[in-house]
PDB file of N, CA, C and O in Angstrom:
ATOM      1  N   MET A   1       1.931   7.334  -2.963  1.00  0.00           N
ATOM      2  CA  MET A   1       2.583   8.475  -3.940  1.00  0.00           C
ATOM      3  C   MET A   1       2.212   7.902  -5.333  1.00  0.00           C
ATOM      4  O   MET A   1       1.865   8.671  -6.230  1.00  0.00           O
ATOM      5  N   LEU A   2       2.276   6.615  -5.520  1.00  0.00           N
ATOM      6  CA  LEU A   2       2.010   6.200  -7.090  1.00  0.00           C
ATOM      7  C   LEU A   2       0.562   6.393  -7.401  1.00  0.00           C
ATOM      8  O   LEU A   2       0.211   6.765  -8.521  1.00  0.00           O
ATOM      9  N   ASP A   3      -0.322   6.141  -6.403  1.00  0.00           N
ATOM     10  CA  ASP A   3      -1.791   6.096  -6.818  1.00  0.00           C
ATOM     11  C   ASP A   3      -2.151   7.448  -7.382  1.00  0.00           C
ATOM     12  O   ASP A   3      -2.659   7.617  -8.490  1.00  0.00           O
ATOM     13  N   PRO A   4      -1.848   8.371  -6.539  1.00  0.00           N
ATOM     14  CA  PRO A   4      -2.287   9.820  -7.008  1.00  0.00           C
ATOM     15  C   PRO A   4      -1.444  10.245  -8.315  1.00  0.00           C
ATOM     16  O   PRO A   4      -2.023  10.877  -9.199  1.00  0.00           O
ATOM     17  N   ALA A   5      -0.204   9.936  -8.433  1.00  0.00           N
ATOM     18  CA  ALA A   5       0.550  10.291  -9.681  1.00  0.00           C
ATOM     19  C   ALA A   5      -0.197   9.715 -10.762  1.00  0.00           C
ATOM     20  O   ALA A   5      -0.632  10.478 -11.625  1.00  0.00           O
ATOM     21  N   MET A   6      -0.451   8.247 -10.859  1.00  0.00           N
ATOM     22  CA  MET A   6      -1.070   7.676 -11.844  1.00  0.00           C
ATOM     23  C   MET A   6      -2.507   8.267 -12.204  1.00  0.00           C
ATOM     24  O   MET A   6      -2.850   8.360 -13.382  1.00  0.00           O
ATOM     25  N   ALA A   7      -3.287   8.640 -11.221  1.00  0.00           N
ATOM     26  CA  ALA A   7      -4.461   9.281 -11.506  1.00  0.00           C
ATOM     27  C   ALA A   7      -4.360  10.654 -11.999  1.00  0.00           C
ATOM     28  O   ALA A   7      -5.249  11.106 -12.721  1.00  0.00           O
ATOM     29  N   ALA A   8      -3.362  11.337 -11.669  1.00  0.00           N
ATOM     30  CA  ALA A   8      -3.112  12.741 -12.358  1.00  0.00           C
ATOM     31  C   ALA A   8      -2.836  12.652 -13.762  1.00  0.00           C
ATOM     32  O   ALA A   8      -3.239  13.482 -14.577  1.00  0.00           O
ATOM     33  N   ALA A   9      -1.992  11.415 -14.104  1.00  0.00           N
ATOM     34  CA  ALA A   9      -1.597  11.220 -15.548  1.00  0.00           C
ATOM     35  C   ALA A   9      -2.792  11.075 -16.377  1.00  0.00           C
ATOM     36  O   ALA A   9      -2.797  11.536 -17.518  1.00  0.00           O
ATOM     37  N   ALA A  10      -3.818  10.463 -15.881  1.00  0.00           N
ATOM     38  CA  ALA A  10      -5.141  10.159 -16.729  1.00  0.00           C
ATOM     39  C   ALA A  10      -5.886  11.544 -16.797  1.00  0.00           C
ATOM     40  O   ALA A  10      -6.398  11.945 -17.842  1.00  0.00           O
ATOM     41  N   ILE A  11      -5.912  12.219 -15.661  1.00  0.00           N
ATOM     42  CA  ILE A  11      -6.604  13.672 -15.619  1.00  0.00           C
ATOM     43  C   ILE A  11      -5.874  14.422 -16.621  1.00  0.00           C
ATOM     44  O   ILE A  11      -6.524  14.874 -17.564  1.00  0.00           O
ATOM     45  N   VAL A  12      -4.570  14.633 -16.563  1.00  0.00           N
ATOM     46  CA  VAL A  12      -3.843  15.465 -17.420  1.00  0.00           C
ATOM     47  C   VAL A  12      -4.133  14.967 -19.046  1.00  0.00           C
ATOM     48  O   VAL A  12      -4.471  15.763 -19.923  1.00  0.00           O
ATOM     49  N   MET A  13      -3.977  13.811 -19.223  1.00  0.00           N
ATOM     50  CA  MET A  13      -4.129  13.289 -20.597  1.00  0.00           C
ATOM     51  C   MET A  13      -5.592  13.554 -21.125  1.00  0.00           C
ATOM     52  O   MET A  13      -5.807  13.631 -22.334  1.00  0.00           O
ATOM     53  N   SER A  14      -6.577  13.687 -20.201  1.00  0.00           N
ATOM     54  CA  SER A  14      -7.929  14.078 -20.723  1.00  0.00           C
ATOM     55  C   SER A  14      -8.176  15.566 -20.701  1.00  0.00           C
ATOM     56  O   SER A  14      -9.282  16.036 -20.968  1.00  0.00           O
ATOM     57  N   GLU A  15      -7.000  16.388 -20.341  1.00  0.00           N
ATOM     58  CA  GLU A  15      -7.033  17.836 -20.409  1.00  0.00           C
ATOM     59  C   GLU A  15      -8.021  18.266 -19.386  1.00  0.00           C
ATOM     60  O   GLU A  15      -8.679  19.276 -19.639  1.00  0.00           O
ATOM     61  N   GLY A  16      -8.241  17.549 -18.106  1.00  0.00           N
ATOM     62  CA  GLY A  16      -9.118  17.860 -17.148  1.00  0.00           C
ATOM     63  C   GLY A  16     -10.612  17.611 -17.440  1.00  0.00           C
ATOM     64  O   GLY A  16     -11.458  18.031 -16.649  1.00  0.00           O
ATOM     65  N   ARG A  17     -10.949  16.954 -18.530  1.00  0.00           N
ATOM     66  CA  ARG A  17     -12.338  16.528 -18.869  1.00  0.00           C
ATOM     67  C   ARG A  17     -12.655  15.248 -17.914  1.00  0.00           C
ATOM     68  O   ARG A  17     -13.808  15.063 -17.523  1.00  0.00           O
ATOM     69  N   LEU A  18     -11.766  14.512 -17.608  1.00  0.00           N
ATOM     70  CA  LEU A  18     -12.172  13.301 -16.879  1.00  0.00           C
ATOM     71  C   LEU A  18     -11.620  13.372 -15.384  1.00  0.00           C
ATOM     72  O   LEU A  18     -10.695  14.125 -15.083  1.00  0.00           O
ATOM     73  N   TYR A  19     -12.194  12.612 -14.555  1.00  0.00           N
ATOM     74  CA  TYR A  19     -11.915  12.318 -13.227  1.00  0.00           C
ATOM     75  C   TYR A  19     -11.781  10.890 -13.015  1.00  0.00           C
ATOM     76  O   TYR A  19     -12.460  10.073 -13.637  1.00  0.00           O
ATOM     77  N   THR A  20     -10.857  10.559 -12.088  1.00  0.00           N
ATOM     78  CA  THR A  20     -10.508   8.993 -12.040  1.00  0.00           C
ATOM     79  C   THR A  20     -10.800   8.516 -10.578  1.00  0.00           C
ATOM     80  O   THR A  20     -10.724   9.278  -9.613  1.00  0.00           O
ATOM     81  N   SER A  21     -11.126   7.252 -10.496  1.00  0.00           N
ATOM     82  CA  SER A  21     -11.127   6.614  -9.291  1.00  0.00           C
ATOM     83  C   SER A  21     -10.331   5.245  -9.497  1.00  0.00           C
ATOM     84  O   SER A  21     -10.551   4.625 -10.537  1.00  0.00           O
ATOM     85  N   THR A  22      -9.402   4.724  -8.553  1.00  0.00           N
ATOM     86  CA  THR A  22      -8.809   3.455  -8.842  1.00  0.00           C
ATOM     87  C   THR A  22      -9.514   2.424  -8.645  1.00  0.00           C
ATOM     88  O   THR A  22     -10.100   2.293  -7.570  1.00  0.00           O
ATOM     89  N   VAL A  23      -9.601   1.516  -9.597  1.00  0.00           N
ATOM     90  CA  VAL A  23     -10.229   0.174  -9.542  1.00  0.00           C
ATOM     91  C   VAL A  23      -9.271  -0.876  -9.010  1.00  0.00           C
ATOM     92  O   VAL A  23      -9.621  -1.591  -8.072  1.00  0.00           O
ATOM     93  N   SER A  24      -8.014  -1.003  -9.601  1.00  0.00           N
ATOM     94  CA  SER A  24      -7.103  -1.843  -8.991  1.00  0.00           C
ATOM     95  C   SER A  24      -5.714  -1.293  -9.331  1.00  0.00           C
ATOM     96  O   SER A  24      -5.388  -0.662 -10.336  1.00  0.00           O
ATOM     97  N   ILE A  25      -4.938  -1.675  -8.252  1.00  0.00           N
ATOM     98  CA  ILE A  25      -3.467  -1.191  -8.302  1.00  0.00           C
ATOM     99  C   ILE A  25      -2.514  -2.278  -7.792  1.00  0.00           C
ATOM    100  O   ILE A  25      -2.703  -2.855  -6.721  1.00  0.00           O
ATOM    101  N   THR A  26      -1.455  -2.537  -8.629  1.00  0.00           N
ATOM    102  CA  THR A  26      -0.319  -3.509  -8.241  1.00  0.00           C
ATOM    103  C   THR A  26       0.998  -2.792  -8.038  1.00  0.00           C
ATOM    104  O   THR A  26       1.471  -2.141  -8.969  1.00  0.00           O
ATOM    105  N   VAL A  27       1.536  -2.867  -7.020  1.00  0.00           N
ATOM    106  CA  VAL A  27       2.861  -2.123  -6.707  1.00  0.00           C
ATOM    107  C   VAL A  27       3.914  -3.356  -6.529  1.00  0.00           C
ATOM    108  O   VAL A  27       3.681  -4.405  -5.929  1.00  0.00           O
ATOM    109  N   ASN A  28       5.033  -3.021  -7.137  1.00  0.00           N
ATOM    110  CA  ASN A  28       6.222  -3.883  -7.022  1.00  0.00           C
ATOM    111  C   ASN A  28       7.241  -2.943  -6.271  1.00  0.00           C
ATOM    112  O   ASN A  28       7.650  -1.881  -6.742  1.00  0.00           O
ATOM    113  N   PHE A  29       7.611  -3.472  -5.015  1.00  0.00           N
ATOM    114  CA  PHE A  29       8.554  -2.683  -4.249  1.00  0.00           C
ATOM    115  C   PHE A  29      10.042  -3.259  -4.574  1.00  0.00           C
ATOM    116  O   PHE A  29      10.265  -4.427  -4.252  1.00  0.00           O
ATOM    117  N   LEU A  30      10.892  -2.631  -5.088  1.00  0.00           N
ATOM    118  CA  LEU A  30      12.151  -3.166  -5.502  1.00  0.00           C
ATOM    119  C   LEU A  30      13.268  -2.958  -4.522  1.00  0.00           C
ATOM    120  O   LEU A  30      13.936  -3.913  -4.125  1.00  0.00           O
ATOM    121  N   VAL A  31      13.467  -1.817  -4.153  1.00  0.00           N
ATOM    122  CA  VAL A  31      14.494  -1.548  -3.126  1.00  0.00           C
ATOM    123  C   VAL A  31      13.935  -0.609  -1.969  1.00  0.00           C
ATOM    124  O   VAL A  31      12.992   0.125  -2.266  1.00  0.00           O
ATOM    125  N   PRO A  32      14.406  -0.577  -0.764  1.00  0.00           N
ATOM    126  CA  PRO A  32      13.934   0.477   0.226  1.00  0.00           C
ATOM    127  C   PRO A  32      14.437   1.763  -0.205  1.00  0.00           C
ATOM    128  O   PRO A  32      15.501   1.944  -0.797  1.00  0.00           O
ATOM    129  N   ALA A  33      13.530   2.711   0.160  1.00  0.00           N
ATOM    130  CA  ALA A  33      13.778   4.123  -0.150  1.00  0.00           C
ATOM    131  C   ALA A  33      14.690   4.691   1.067  1.00  0.00           C
ATOM    132  O   ALA A  33      14.479   4.310   2.218  1.00  0.00           O
ATOM    133  N   LYS A  34      15.671   5.580   0.769  1.00  0.00           N
ATOM    134  CA  LYS A  34      16.353   6.294   1.746  1.00  0.00           C
ATOM    135  C   LYS A  34      15.898   7.634   1.920  1.00  0.00           C
ATOM    136  O   LYS A  34      15.219   8.166   1.041  1.00  0.00           O
ATOM    137  N   PRO A  35      16.249   8.311   3.110  1.00  0.00           N
ATOM    138  CA  PRO A  35      15.692   9.608   3.303  1.00  0.00           C
ATOM    139  C   PRO A  35      16.209  10.517   2.188  1.00  0.00           C
ATOM    140  O   PRO A  35      17.372  10.490   1.786  1.00  0.00           O
ATOM    141  N   GLY A  36      15.146  11.412   1.671  1.00  0.00           N
ATOM    142  CA  GLY A  36      15.555  12.291   0.587  1.00  0.00           C
ATOM    143  C   GLY A  36      14.494  12.412  -0.442  1.00  0.00           C
ATOM    144  O   GLY A  36      13.537  11.642  -0.374  1.00  0.00           O
ATOM    145  N   PRO A  37      14.559  13.269  -1.358  1.00  0.00           N
ATOM    146  CA  PRO A  37      13.524  13.350  -2.363  1.00  0.00           C
ATOM    147  C   PRO A  37      13.235  12.216  -3.143  1.00  0.00           C
ATOM    148  O   PRO A  37      14.183  11.602  -3.634  1.00  0.00           O
ATOM    149  N   ILE A  38      11.831  11.753  -3.382  1.00  0.00           N
ATOM    150  CA  ILE A  38      11.515  10.799  -4.273  1.00  0.00           C
ATOM    151  C   ILE A  38      10.515  11.317  -5.389  1.00  0.00           C
ATOM    152  O   ILE A  38       9.559  12.067  -5.192  1.00  0.00           O
ATOM    153  N   ILE A  39      10.905  10.792  -6.560  1.00  0.00           N
ATOM    154  CA  ILE A  39      10.164  11.318  -7.805  1.00  0.00           C
ATOM    155  C   ILE A  39       9.138  10.314  -8.306  1.00  0.00           C
ATOM    156  O   ILE A  39       9.475   9.132  -8.357  1.00  0.00           O
ATOM    157  N   ALA A  40       7.965  10.662  -8.663  1.00  0.00           N
ATOM    158  CA  ALA A  40       6.962   9.827  -9.012  1.00  0.00           C
ATOM    159  C   ALA A  40       6.788  10.234 -10.527  1.00  0.00           C
ATOM    160  O   ALA A  40       6.727  11.409 -10.887  1.00  0.00           O
ATOM    161  N   GLU A  41       6.716   9.183 -11.356  1.00  0.00           N
ATOM    162  CA  GLU A  41       6.397   9.338 -12.769  1.00  0.00           C
ATOM    163  C   GLU A  41       5.412   8.449 -13.268  1.00  0.00           C
ATOM    164  O   GLU A  41       5.483   7.277 -12.898  1.00  0.00           O
ATOM    165  N   ALA A  42       4.368   8.847 -14.159  1.00  0.00           N
ATOM    166  CA  ALA A  42       3.496   8.027 -14.588  1.00  0.00           C
ATOM    167  C   ALA A  42       2.934   8.225 -15.993  1.00  0.00           C
ATOM    168  O   ALA A  42       2.950   9.357 -16.477  1.00  0.00           O
ATOM    169  N   LYS A  43       2.460   7.238 -16.647  1.00  0.00           N
ATOM    170  CA  LYS A  43       1.987   7.416 -17.988  1.00  0.00           C
ATOM    171  C   LYS A  43       0.823   6.582 -18.288  1.00  0.00           C
ATOM    172  O   LYS A  43       0.754   5.479 -17.747  1.00  0.00           O
ATOM    173  N   VAL A  44      -0.120   6.979 -19.100  1.00  0.00           N
ATOM    174  CA  VAL A  44      -1.391   6.364 -19.415  1.00  0.00           C
ATOM    175  C   VAL A  44      -0.921   5.416 -20.664  1.00  0.00           C
ATOM    176  O   VAL A  44      -0.329   5.897 -21.630  1.00  0.00           O
ATOM    177  N   THR A  45      -1.190   4.233 -20.571  1.00  0.00           N
ATOM    178  CA  THR A  45      -0.906   3.262 -21.577  1.00  0.00           C
ATOM    179  C   THR A  45      -2.035   3.117 -22.543  1.00  0.00           C
ATOM    180  O   THR A  45      -1.881   2.938 -23.751  1.00  0.00           O
ATOM    181  N   GLN A  46      -3.290   3.217 -21.864  1.00  0.00           N
ATOM    182  CA  GLN A  46      -4.579   3.250 -22.861  1.00  0.00           C
ATOM    183  C   GLN A  46      -5.700   4.100 -22.068  1.00  0.00           C
ATOM    184  O   GLN A  46      -5.892   3.954 -20.861  1.00  0.00           O
ATOM    185  N   LEU A  47      -6.371   4.945 -22.826  1.00  0.00           N
ATOM    186  CA  LEU A  47      -7.244   5.709 -22.241  1.00  0.00           C
ATOM    187  C   LEU A  47      -8.567   5.250 -22.990  1.00  0.00           C
ATOM    188  O   LEU A  47      -8.694   5.496 -24.190  1.00  0.00           O
ATOM    189  N   GLY A  48      -9.489   4.625 -22.322  1.00  0.00           N
ATOM    190  CA  GLY A  48     -10.798   4.117 -22.912  1.00  0.00           C
ATOM    191  C   GLY A  48     -11.850   4.963 -22.503  1.00  0.00           C
ATOM    192  O   GLY A  48     -11.615   6.020 -21.918  1.00  0.00           O
ATOM    193  N   LYS A  49     -13.140   4.529 -22.799  1.00  0.00           N
ATOM    194  CA  LYS A  49     -14.350   5.421 -22.515  1.00  0.00           C
ATOM    195  C   LYS A  49     -14.526   5.328 -21.063  1.00  0.00           C
ATOM    196  O   LYS A  49     -14.888   6.338 -20.458  1.00  0.00           O
ATOM    197  N   THR A  50     -14.315   4.247 -20.443  1.00  0.00           N
ATOM    198  CA  THR A  50     -14.562   3.966 -18.930  1.00  0.00           C
ATOM    199  C   THR A  50     -13.467   3.646 -18.097  1.00  0.00           C
ATOM    200  O   THR A  50     -13.473   3.895 -16.892  1.00  0.00           O
ATOM    201  N   ILE A  51     -12.520   3.101 -18.692  1.00  0.00           N
ATOM    202  CA  ILE A  51     -11.194   2.606 -17.970  1.00  0.00           C
ATOM    203  C   ILE A  51      -9.876   3.122 -18.571  1.00  0.00           C
ATOM    204  O   ILE A  51      -9.654   3.015 -19.777  1.00  0.00           O
ATOM    205  N   ALA A  52      -9.027   3.670 -17.737  1.00  0.00           N
ATOM    206  CA  ALA A  52      -7.644   4.082 -18.083  1.00  0.00           C
ATOM    207  C   ALA A  52      -6.727   3.130 -17.455  1.00  0.00           C
ATOM    208  O   ALA A  52      -6.817   2.777 -16.280  1.00  0.00           O
ATOM    209  N   PHE A  53      -5.709   2.670 -18.407  1.00  0.00           N
ATOM    210  CA  PHE A  53      -4.626   1.724 -17.844  1.00  0.00           C
ATOM    211  C   PHE A  53      -3.382   2.706 -17.738  1.00  0.00           C
ATOM    212  O   PHE A  53      -3.015   3.483 -18.620  1.00  0.00           O
ATOM    213  N   VAL A  54      -2.800   2.521 -16.486  1.00  0.00           N
ATOM    214  CA  VAL A  54      -1.708   3.432 -16.277  1.00  0.00           C
ATOM    215  C   VAL A  54      -0.490   2.634 -15.616  1.00  0.00           C
ATOM    216  O   VAL A  54      -0.630   1.627 -14.922  1.00  0.00           O
ATOM    217  N   GLU A  55       0.727   3.239 -15.939  1.00  0.00           N
ATOM    218  CA  GLU A  55       1.957   2.729 -15.305  1.00  0.00           C
ATOM    219  C   GLU A  55       2.657   3.651 -14.565  1.00  0.00           C
ATOM    220  O   GLU A  55       2.676   4.799 -15.010  1.00  0.00           O
ATOM    221  N   GLY A  56       3.314   3.386 -13.404  1.00  0.00           N
ATOM    222  CA  GLY A  56       3.983   4.424 -12.733  1.00  0.00           C
ATOM    223  C   GLY A  56       5.260   3.794 -12.060  1.00  0.00           C
ATOM    224  O   GLY A  56       5.398   2.599 -11.802  1.00  0.00           O
ATOM    225  N   LYS A  57       6.096   4.715 -11.837  1.00  0.00           N
ATOM    226  CA  LYS A  57       7.509   4.426 -10.972  1.00  0.00           C
ATOM    227  C   LYS A  57       7.844   5.438 -10.107  1.00  0.00           C
ATOM    228  O   LYS A  57       7.532   6.616 -10.278  1.00  0.00           O
ATOM    229  N   LEU A  58       8.536   4.961  -9.090  1.00  0.00           N
ATOM    230  CA  LEU A  58       9.151   5.822  -8.007  1.00  0.00           C
ATOM    231  C   LEU A  58      10.682   5.769  -8.168  1.00  0.00           C
ATOM    232  O   LEU A  58      11.289   4.699  -8.102  1.00  0.00           O
ATOM    233  N   LEU A  59      11.218   6.810  -8.354  1.00  0.00           N
ATOM    234  CA  LEU A  59      12.770   7.028  -8.330  1.00  0.00           C
ATOM    235  C   LEU A  59      13.321   7.778  -7.288  1.00  0.00           C
ATOM    236  O   LEU A  59      12.721   8.770  -6.873  1.00  0.00           O
ATOM    237  N   ALA A  60      14.463   7.400  -6.783  1.00  0.00           N
ATOM    238  CA  ALA A  60      15.351   8.163  -5.905  1.00  0.00           C
ATOM    239  C   ALA A  60      15.990   9.261  -6.630  1.00  0.00           C
ATOM    240  O   ALA A  60      16.131   9.218  -7.852  1.00  0.00           O
ATOM    241  N   GLN A  61      16.369  10.214  -5.932  1.00  0.00           N
ATOM    242  CA  GLN A  61      16.996  11.410  -6.543  1.00  0.00           C
ATOM    243  C   GLN A  61      18.232  11.059  -7.493  1.00  0.00           C
ATOM    244  O   GLN A  61      18.558  11.736  -8.468  1.00  0.00           O
ATOM    245  N   ASP A  62      18.863   9.902  -7.061  1.00  0.00           N
ATOM    246  CA  ASP A  62      19.998   9.576  -7.988  1.00  0.00           C
ATOM    247  C   ASP A  62      19.597   8.668  -9.118  1.00  0.00           C
ATOM    248  O   ASP A  62      20.460   8.144  -9.823  1.00  0.00           O
ATOM    249  N   GLY A  63      18.249   8.456  -9.320  1.00  0.00           N
ATOM    250  CA  GLY A  63      17.826   7.655 -10.511  1.00  0.00           C
ATOM    251  C   GLY A  63      17.483   6.190 -10.070  1.00  0.00           C
ATOM    252  O   GLY A  63      16.917   5.418 -10.844  1.00  0.00           O
ATOM    253  N   THR A  64      17.814   5.868  -8.912  1.00  0.00           N
ATOM    254  CA  THR A  64      17.474   4.350  -8.546  1.00  0.00           C
ATOM    255  C   THR A  64      16.061   4.071  -8.495  1.00  0.00           C
ATOM    256  O   THR A  64      15.328   4.743  -7.768  1.00  0.00           O
ATOM    257  N   LEU A  65      15.570   3.022  -9.296  1.00  0.00           N
ATOM    258  CA  LEU A  65      14.246   2.646  -9.294  1.00  0.00           C
ATOM    259  C   LEU A  65      13.838   1.943  -7.933  1.00  0.00           C
ATOM    260  O   LEU A  65      14.409   0.933  -7.520  1.00  0.00           O
ATOM    261  N   LEU A  66      12.904   2.507  -7.346  1.00  0.00           N
ATOM    262  CA  LEU A  66      12.498   2.149  -6.131  1.00  0.00           C
ATOM    263  C   LEU A  66      11.078   1.184  -6.140  1.00  0.00           C
ATOM    264  O   LEU A  66      10.901   0.264  -5.342  1.00  0.00           O
ATOM    265  N   ALA A  67      10.337   1.488  -6.949  1.00  0.00           N
ATOM    266  CA  ALA A  67       9.038   0.707  -6.987  1.00  0.00           C
ATOM    267  C   ALA A  67       8.357   0.989  -8.568  1.00  0.00           C
ATOM    268  O   ALA A  67       8.554   2.009  -9.228  1.00  0.00           O
ATOM    269  N   THR A  68       7.658   0.018  -8.914  1.00  0.00           N
ATOM    270  CA  THR A  68       6.897   0.160 -10.162  1.00  0.00           C
ATOM    271  C   THR A  68       5.422  -0.183  -9.820  1.00  0.00           C
ATOM    272  O   THR A  68       5.135  -0.810  -8.801  1.00  0.00           O
ATOM    273  N   ALA A  69       4.482   0.261 -10.728  1.00  0.00           N
ATOM    274  CA  ALA A  69       3.082  -0.040 -10.586  1.00  0.00           C
ATOM    275  C   ALA A  69       2.274  -0.069 -11.817  1.00  0.00           C
ATOM    276  O   ALA A  69       2.723   0.463 -12.832  1.00  0.00           O
ATOM    277  N   THR A  70       1.119  -0.644 -11.820  1.00  0.00           N
ATOM    278  CA  THR A  70       0.213  -0.674 -12.714  1.00  0.00           C
ATOM    279  C   THR A  70      -1.183  -0.456 -12.237  1.00  0.00           C
ATOM    280  O   THR A  70      -1.555  -1.051 -11.226  1.00  0.00           O
ATOM    281  N   ALA A  71      -1.978   0.335 -12.867  1.00  0.00           N
ATOM    282  CA  ALA A  71      -3.393   0.588 -12.277  1.00  0.00           C
ATOM    283  C   ALA A  71      -4.352   0.568 -13.480  1.00  0.00           C
ATOM    284  O   ALA A  71      -4.078   0.774 -14.662  1.00  0.00           O
ATOM    285  N   SER A  72      -5.624   0.255 -12.875  1.00  0.00           N
ATOM    286  CA  SER A  72      -6.754   0.502 -13.756  1.00  0.00           C
ATOM    287  C   SER A  72      -7.613   1.556 -13.009  1.00  0.00           C
ATOM    288  O   SER A  72      -7.925   1.422 -11.826  1.00  0.00           O
ATOM    289  N   GLU A  73      -7.969   2.601 -13.769  1.00  0.00           N
ATOM    290  CA  GLU A  73      -8.591   3.669 -13.176  1.00  0.00           C
ATOM    291  C   GLU A  73      -9.957   3.849 -14.044  1.00  0.00           C
ATOM    292  O   GLU A  73      -9.970   3.947 -15.271  1.00  0.00           O
ATOM    293  N   ARG A  74     -10.977   3.872 -13.296  1.00  0.00           N
ATOM    294  CA  ARG A  74     -12.477   4.244 -13.819  1.00  0.00           C
ATOM    295  C   ARG A  74     -12.446   5.667 -14.055  1.00  0.00           C
ATOM    296  O   ARG A  74     -12.041   6.458 -13.203  1.00  0.00           O
ATOM    297  N   VAL A  75     -12.862   6.006 -15.186  1.00  0.00           N
ATOM    298  CA  VAL A  75     -12.983   7.391 -15.539  1.00  0.00           C
ATOM    299  C   VAL A  75     -14.324   7.924 -15.784  1.00  0.00           C
ATOM    300  O   VAL A  75     -15.134   7.211 -16.377  1.00  0.00           O
ATOM    301  N   LEU A  76     -14.652   9.118 -15.388  1.00  0.00           N
ATOM    302  CA  LEU A  76     -15.840   9.749 -15.314  1.00  0.00           C
ATOM    303  C   LEU A  76     -15.754  11.144 -15.825  1.00  0.00           C
ATOM    304  O   LEU A  76     -14.728  11.789 -15.608  1.00  0.00           O
ATOM    305  N   GLU A  77     -16.717  11.647 -16.467  1.00  0.00           N
ATOM    306  CA  GLU A  77     -16.700  13.052 -16.897  1.00  0.00           C
ATOM    307  C   GLU A  77     -16.596  13.764 -15.636  1.00  0.00           C
ATOM    308  O   GLU A  77     -17.343  13.421 -14.719  1.00  0.00           O
ATOM    309  N   ALA A  78     -15.660  14.834 -15.449  1.00  0.00           N
ATOM    310  CA  ALA A  78     -15.318  15.478 -14.421  1.00  0.00           C
ATOM    311  C   ALA A  78     -16.705  16.298 -13.918  1.00  0.00           C
ATOM    312  O   ALA A  78     -16.999  16.284 -12.723  1.00  0.00           O
ATOM    313  N   ALA A  79     -17.446  16.934 -14.792  1.00  0.00           N
ATOM    314  CA  ALA A  79     -18.591  17.558 -14.448  1.00  0.00           C
ATOM    315  C   ALA A  79     -19.546  16.557 -13.612  1.00  0.00           C
ATOM    316  O   ALA A  79     -20.063  16.878 -12.542  1.00  0.00           O
ATOM    317  N   LYS A  80     -19.688  15.488 -14.146  1.00  0.00           N
ATOM    318  CA  LYS A  80     -20.611  14.597 -13.398  1.00  0.00           C
ATOM    319  C   LYS A  80     -20.140  13.978 -12.116  1.00  0.00           C
ATOM    320  O   LYS A  80     -20.940  13.671 -11.233  1.00  0.00           O
ATOM    321  N   ALA A  81     -18.767  13.782 -11.999  1.00  0.00           N
ATOM    322  CA  ALA A  81     -18.191  13.266 -10.853  1.00  0.00           C
ATOM    323  C   ALA A  81     -18.207  14.254  -9.707  1.00  0.00           C
ATOM    324  O   ALA A  81     -18.292  13.876  -8.539  1.00  0.00           O
ATOM    325  N   LEU A  82     -18.122  15.572 -10.072  1.00  0.00           N
ATOM    326  CA  LEU A  82     -18.069  16.550  -9.007  1.00  0.00           C
ATOM    327  C   LEU A  82     -19.618  17.017  -8.460  1.00  0.00           C
ATOM    328  O   LEU A  82     -19.818  17.627  -7.409  1.00  0.00           O
ATOM    329  N   ARG A  83     -20.471  16.662  -9.249  1.00  0.00           N
ATOM    330  CA  ARG A  83     -21.903  17.014  -8.933  1.00  0.00           C
ATOM    331  C   ARG A  83     -22.306  16.015  -7.837  1.00  0.00           C
ATOM    332  O   ARG A  83     -23.279  16.248  -7.120  1.00  0.00           O
ATOM    333  N   GLY A  84     -21.600  14.957  -7.710  1.00  0.00           N
ATOM    334  CA  GLY A  84     -21.934  13.870  -6.579  1.00  0.00           C
ATOM    335  C   GLY A  84     -22.711  12.854  -7.006  1.00  0.00           C
ATOM    336  O   GLY A  84     -23.036  11.956  -6.229  1.00  0.00           O
TER     337      GLY A  84
END
């Protein structure tokens, strides 16, 4: 859940011009999740020409922090990435 949320943050920040592929991800699991809704939040800390650095977190509906993550995302122009 964290990986696609962080990738989406980079895509949104680039207004859809960039496509991402995860290079590395580190996840810290803090507490077990209980049944119910889980919220993913992500923000880009730096968007470069080829790499985006992203942070994310998972929260329970009551605001309990469940997990944190950082990722490095390879960024490509969406038009080139979709051509294959």
